[in-house]
C-alpha positions in Angstrom: -26.5 -22.1 37.4 -25.9 -24.3 34.4 -26.0 -28.0 35.3 -24.2 -30.7 33.4 -23.2 -28.3 30.6 -19.8 -30.0 30.2 -21.5 -33.1 28.8 -23.0 -31.3 25.8 -20.9 -30.9 22.8 -20.6 -28.8 20.7 -22.8 -26.4 22.6 -22.0 -22.9 23.9 -23.8 -22.1 27.2 -25.7 -18.9 27.2 -27.8 -17.7 30.1 -31.0 -16.8 28.4 -34.6 -15.8 29.4 -37.1 -18.3 30.5 -38.9 -20.1 27.7 -35.8 -21.3 25.8 -33.5 -24.1 26.8 -30.2 -22.5 28.2 -28.2 -25.5 27.0 -29.1 -25.1 23.4 -27.0 -22.8 21.2 -28.8 -19.7 20.0 -28.2 -19.0 16.3 -29.0 -15.5 15.3 -30.5 -15.0 11.8 -28.4 -13.0 9.5 -28.8 -9.3 9.8 -30.1 -9.5 13.4 -27.3 -7.4 14.8 -28.6 -4.6 16.9 -27.2 -1.1 16.5 -27.0 -0.1 20.1 -27.1 3.6 19.4 -30.6 3.3 17.9 -32.2 0.3 19.5 -31.1 1.0 23.0 -32.7 4.4 23.0 -36.1 2.9 22.9 -38.3 3.1 26.0 -38.6 0.0 28.2 -42.0 -1.1 26.9 -40.7 -1.0 23.3 -37.5 -2.9 24.2 -39.5 -5.7 25.9 -42.1 -5.9 23.1 -39.5 -6.1 20.4 -37.5 -8.7 22.3 -40.6 -10.8 23.0 -41.5 -10.8 19.3 -38.0 -12.0 18.3 -38.0 -14.6 21.0 -41.5 -15.9 19.9 -40.2 -16.5 16.3 -37.5 -18.9 17.5 -38.8 -20.3 20.8 -40.7 -23.4 19.4 -37.6 -24.6 17.5 -35.4 -24.6 20.6 -37.9 -26.0 23.0 -38.6 -28.9 20.7 -35.0 -29.6 19.7 -33.6 -29.1 23.1 -35.9 -30.8 25.5 -34.7 -34.4 24.9 -31.1 -33.4 25.0 -31.6 -31.4 28.2 -33.3 -34.2 30.1 -30.8 -36.8 29.0 -27.8 -34.7 29.9 -29.4 -33.5 33.2 -30.0 -37.1 34.2 -26.5 -38.1 33.2 -25.1 -35.2 35.0 -26.8 -36.1 38.3 -25.4 -39.6 38.0 -21.9 -38.5 37.2 -21.8 -35.9 40.0 -22.6 -38.5 42.6 -19.0 -39.7 42.1 -16.5 -38.2 44.5 -14.3 -35.5 43.0 -10.7 -36.4 43.6 -8.2 -33.6 44.5 -6.5 -32.2 41.4 -4.0 -29.5 40.5 -4.9 -26.1 39.2 -2.4 -24.1 37.2 -2.3 -20.4 36.6 -0.2 -19.2 33.8 1.9 -16.0 34.2 2.8 -15.2 30.6 4.8 -12.6 28.8 2.3 -10.6 26.7 2.6 -8.1 23.8 -0.1 -5.5 23.4 -2.0 -5.7 20.1 -2.7 -3.2 17.3 -5.1 -5.6 15.5 -6.8 -8.9 16.1 -4.2 -10.8 14.0 -1.5 -9.8 16.6 -3.2 -12.2 19.1 -1.5 -15.1 17.3 1.9 -14.2 18.7 0.5 -14.3 22.3 -1.2 -17.6 21.5 2.0 -19.2 20.3 3.7 -18.1 23.5 0.9 -19.6 25.6 1.2 -23.0 23.9 4.8 -23.2 25.0 4.2 -21.9 28.5 1.3 -24.3 29.2 3.4 -27.3 28.2 6.0 -26.6 30.8 3.5 -25.6 33.5 1.2 -28.6 33.1 4.0 -31.1 32.8 5.9 -30.1 35.9 2.7 -29.3 38.0 1.2 -32.7 37.2 4.1 -34.5 38.9 2.1 -34.0 42.1 -1.6 -34.5 41.1 -3.2 -34.4 37.6 -3.8 -30.9 36.2 -7.5 -30.5 35.5 -7.8 -26.7 35.5 -5.6 -24.2 33.6 -6.2 -20.5 34.1 -4.9 -17.9 31.6 -4.8 -14.4 33.2 -6.8 -11.4 32.0 -4.8 -9.8 29.2 -3.1 -13.0 28.1 -4.5 -12.7 24.6 -4.7 -9.0 23.8 -2.9 -7.1 26.5 -4.4 -3.8 27.7 -3.6 -1.3 25.0 -7.3 -0.1 24.8 -6.8 1.1 28.4 -3.2 2.2 28.4 -3.4 4.2 25.2 -7.0 5.5 25.8 -8.0 4.1 22.4 -11.2 4.8 20.5 -13.9 2.3 21.7 -15.5 1.7 18.3 -12.2 1.3 16.5 -11.0 -1.3 19.0 -14.3 -3.1 18.8 -14.0 -3.4 15.1 -10.3 -4.2 14.8 -9.1 -5.9 18.0 -12.1 -7.5 19.9 -12.8 -11.1 19.3 -15.9 -13.3 19.0 -16.7 -16.0 21.5 -16.7 -18.7 20.3 -14.2 -17.9 17.5 -10.8 -18.7 16.1 -9.0 -17.8 19.4 -11.2 -20.0 21.5 -10.7 -22.7 18.9 -6.9 -22.5 19.5 -7.4 -22.6 23.3 -9.7 -25.5 22.8 -6.7 -27.4 21.3 -4.9 -26.9 24.6 -7.9 -28.1 26.6 -8.1 -31.3 24.5 -4.4 -31.9 24.6 -4.2 -31.7 28.4 -7.7 -33.0 29.2 -8.2 -29.9 31.3 -10.8 -27.1 31.8 -9.6 -23.7 30.8 -10.5 -20.3 32.3 -9.5 -17.3 30.3 -10.5 -13.7 29.3 -10.8 -11.5 26.2 -12.2 -8.2 25.1 -15.0 -9.5 22.9 -18.1 -8.4 21.0 -21.6 -9.3 21.8 -23.4 -10.9 18.8 -26.4 -8.5 19.0 -24.6 -5.2 19.7 -22.8 -3.4 17.0 -19.5 -1.4 17.6 -19.2 -2.3 21.2 -17.0 -4.7 23.1 -17.2 -6.2 26.6 -14.6 -7.7 28.9 -15.6 -11.4 28.9 -14.4 -14.3 31.0 -15.0 -17.7 29.6 -14.5 -21.4 30.5 -13.7 -24.2 28.0 -14.4 -27.9 28.7 -11.8 -30.6 28.1 -13.5 -31.1 24.8 -12.6 -27.5 23.8 -16.2 -26.2 23.9 -17.2 -22.9 25.5 -19.4 -23.8 28.5 -19.6 -20.4 30.2 -19.3 -16.7 29.4 -19.3 -14.0 32.0 -19.5 -10.3 31.1 -17.4 -8.3 33.5 -19.7 -6.2 35.8 -17.0 -4.1 37.4 -14.3 -2.8 35.0 -11.3 -0.9 36.2 -13.5 2.2 36.1 -11.0 5.1 35.7 -9.3 3.6 32.6 -11.1 0.6 31.2 -13.2 1.2 28.1 -15.2 -2.0 28.1 -19.0 -1.9 28.3 -20.4 -3.9 31.2 -24.0 -5.2 31.7 -24.8 -2.4 34.2 -23.9 0.2 31.6 -26.8 -1.1 29.5 -28.8 -2.4 32.4 -32.3 -2.0 30.9 -31.3 -3.7 27.7 -29.5 -6.5 29.6 -32.3 -7.5 31.9 -34.8 -7.4 29.0 -32.5 -9.8 27.1 -31.3 -12.1 29.9 -33.6 -11.5 32.9 -32.9 -10.1 36.4 -31.3 -13.0 38.1 -27.9 -14.3 39.3 -27.2 -16.2 36.0 -27.6 -13.0 34.0 -24.7 -11.4 35.8 -22.7 -14.1 37.8 -23.1 -17.4 35.9 -21.7 -20.6 37.4 -21.2 -23.9 35.5 -21.4 -27.3 37.2 -18.6 -29.6 36.0 -16.8 -32.8 36.9 -14.2 -30.8 38.8 -16.7 -28.7 40.7 -18.8 -25.6 40.2 -16.8 -22.9 38.3 -17.3 -19.1 38.1 -15.5 -16.0 36.9 -14.5 -12.8 38.9 -12.0 -10.8 36.9 -9.5 -8.3 38.3 -11.4 -5.3 39.7 -14.5 -7.4 40.2 -12.7 -8.9 43.2 -12.4 -5.4 44.7 -16.1 -5.5 45.5 -17.2 -8.2 48.0 -20.6 -8.3 46.4 -19.3 -10.0 43.2 -17.8 -12.9 45.1 -20.8 -13.3 47.3 -23.1 -13.4 44.2 -21.0 -16.2 42.8 -21.1 -18.1 46.1 -24.9 -17.6 46.3 -25.1 -19.1 42.8 -23.2 -22.1 43.9 -19.6 -21.4 42.9 -16.8 -23.5 44.4 -13.8 -22.5 42.3 -13.5 -18.9 41.0 -11.1 -17.3 38.6 -9.7 -13.9 39.7 -7.1 -12.4 37.4 -5.2 -9.9 36.8 -4.2 -6.9 39.0 -1.6 -4.2 38.3 1.3 -2.9 40.4 1.5 -1.0 42.8 -1.7 -2.6 44.0 -0.1 -6.1 43.9 3.2 -5.1 45.5 1.3 -3.3 48.3 -0.7 -6.5 48.9 -4.1 -5.3 47.8 -4.5 -8.2 45.3 -3.5 -10.8 48.0 -5.7 -9.3 50.7 -8.8 -9.1 48.5 -8.4 -12.6 47.0 -7.9 -14.3 50.4 -10.8 -12.4 51.9 -13.2 -13.3 49.1 -12.2 -17.0 49.4 -12.6 -17.0 53.2 -15.8 -15.0 53.2 -17.5 -17.4 50.9 -15.6 -20.7 51.5 -14.5 -21.1 47.9 -11.2 -21.5 46.0 -9.8 -18.5 44.2 -7.4 -19.1 41.3 -5.6 -15.8 40.8 -2.7 -15.8 38.3 -1.3 -12.4 37.4 0.4 -11.2 34.2 4.1 -11.5 33.5 6.3 -9.1 31.4 4.4 -6.7 29.3 5.5 -5.3 25.9 3.4 -2.4 24.9 3.4 -3.2 21.2 4.1 -6.2 19.0 7.5 -4.9 17.9 8.4 -3.3 21.2 11.8 -4.2 22.7 11.4 -2.8 26.2 10.0 -5.2 28.7 8.0 -3.8 31.7 6.8 -5.6 34.7 3.5 -3.7 34.9 1.8 -6.2 37.2 4.3 -6.9 40.0 3.9 -10.7 40.3 2.1 -12.0 43.3 0.0 -14.9 41.8 -2.0 -17.1 44.1 -4.2 -20.1 44.5 -6.3 -19.7 47.7 -8.3 -22.3 49.4 -11.8 -22.1 51.0 -10.4 -21.0 54.3 -8.4 -18.1 52.9 -5.1 -20.0 53.0 -2.6 -19.8 50.1 -2.0 -23.3 48.7 -0.1 -22.0 45.6 2.1 -19.0 45.4 4.4 -17.4 42.8 5.8 -14.0 43.8 7.8 -13.5 40.7 6.3 -11.8 37.7 9.1 -10.3 35.7 9.1 -13.1 33.1 7.0 -16.1 32.0 6.2 -18.5 34.8 3.2 -20.1 36.5 1.6 -20.9 39.8 0.2 -24.3 40.9 -1.9 -25.6 43.8 -4.2 -28.4 44.8 -8.0 -28.1 44.7 -9.9 -30.4 47.0 -13.6 -30.0 46.3 -14.7 -32.7 48.7 -12.9 -31.0 51.6 -14.6 -27.7 50.7 -18.1 -29.4 50.6 -17.4 -31.2 53.8 -16.4 -27.9 55.5 -19.5 -26.1 54.3 -21.7 -29.0 55.5 -20.2 -29.7 58.9 -18.7 -26.4 60.2 -20.7 -24.5 62.8 -19.2 -21.1 62.6 -16.9 -20.3 59.7 -19.3 -21.3 56.9 -20.8 -17.9 57.1 -23.1 -17.8 54.1 -25.7 -20.0 56.0 -26.1 -17.2 58.5 -26.9 -14.2 56.2 -29.6 -12.0 57.7 -30.7 -10.8 54.3 -33.6 -8.6 55.5 -31.0 -6.4 57.3 -28.4 -6.3 54.5 -31.0 -5.2 51.9 -31.1 -1.8 53.6 -27.6 -1.2 52.3 -28.7 -1.1 48.7 -32.1 0.7 48.7 -30.6 3.9 47.2 -28.7 3.6 43.9 -25.0 4.7 43.9 -23.3 4.1 40.6 -25.4 5.2 37.6 -27.0 2.5 35.6 -27.4 2.7 31.8 -24.4 5.0 31.5 -23.7 3.8 27.9 -27.2 2.9 26.8 -27.1 5.6 24.2 -23.4 6.4 23.7 -20.0 4.8 23.5 -17.8 4.6 26.6 -16.0 7.8 27.8 -12.3 8.3 27.5 -10.2 8.9 30.6 -10.4 12.6 31.0 -14.2 12.8 30.4 -14.8 9.9 32.8 -12.9 11.6 35.5 -14.9 14.8 35.1 -18.3 13.3 34.5 -18.3 10.2 36.7 -15.5 10.0 39.3 -15.9 13.6 40.7 -19.7 13.2 40.8 -19.5 9.9 42.6 -17.2 11.4 45.3 -19.6 14.3 45.6 -22.5 11.9 46.1 -20.7 10.2 49.0 -20.2 13.6 50.7 -23.8 14.8 50.0 -25.2 11.6 51.6 -22.9 12.1 54.5 -21.4 8.6 53.9 -17.9 10.2 53.7 -16.7 13.3 55.5 -14.9 16.0 53.3 -11.3 16.4 54.1 -10.1 19.7 55.6 -6.9 19.8 53.5 
């Protein structure tokens, strides 16, 4: 968990291996962009050796420059966090979005978001101050890489963004204007991996600085082309370590401990539990497509994850979708059903409509959450985990790691043949599932 990161500006928080201050920015020397097709094919020993050599060249600078800042800010953070966190309003935007052909098309969606957040924040703050604004997954770029089964490398070069970058700078203006934290998402490049993009959730401080990045670990597997950390698992743990921060980072802020769980990640209870075990109190969970939303899957999952882990879930869905920038046909692809769920699984903010641009708002009470966790005897379940028993569930691997260590992500038809069918067969072979007779 990153502690007190919101007090450091202008610093992007990266969860990095031991030996370098995680609250210091890591500036990569020019030319140090790794071609994943060549470097990731190295054996494990070579990967670790090369990474250690690169780390050693820069380690002294960051340890020396960062230690004083880290200690000052950590001390300041502890002092500030002893102050009670007053209840506040969280707002989830439900925007109209146009799918993009190139990165420059994002500007149209950003302009729309500026207008929508003005109305949403103004009206929602008539209750309690708005301190958290969530932009749903897809709000910047749409989902054309998935819908149109686009070439991964081409999308990485022409449509994926950099974080931080010009788009986060624009969102930072909103954060500063409304003195609010922002949770958002984008298909983005990794600074060390060429011709690949990831699905990245990120958080901005009220000063407009990126204070957390989470790389989605469970894409919408049949159709989403994003690389995830498990797809390059050996490289990832060599680079970031094998720990909760490497896969489920949480940042400690003046409005509580914040984490990211995007869309399909919420379909797997393990992702929410990992965030909870890393300290999360307020978790972003957006977006989810229809008919899963209309058939209540999105609501059931979101409420269950909140209840199981005693944490808030902020789950705005998308509004109207236009496939292309010039498209004139609006489609409600997502089916509405946006929620804010409290730590007992109760809906405290709801917006069923999704056929246009709107928003959902609800109150977050961190002190009530902390009091419940501290004083409940039964329904604060995390304290009772019998971890020695549950470890038995995961002794055998199921989904293949390193699937894209040496290649680009598969398109839809190939993935169905090479992965989905094999995974179903594996369930039958292990006698986990019974084959149907029809």
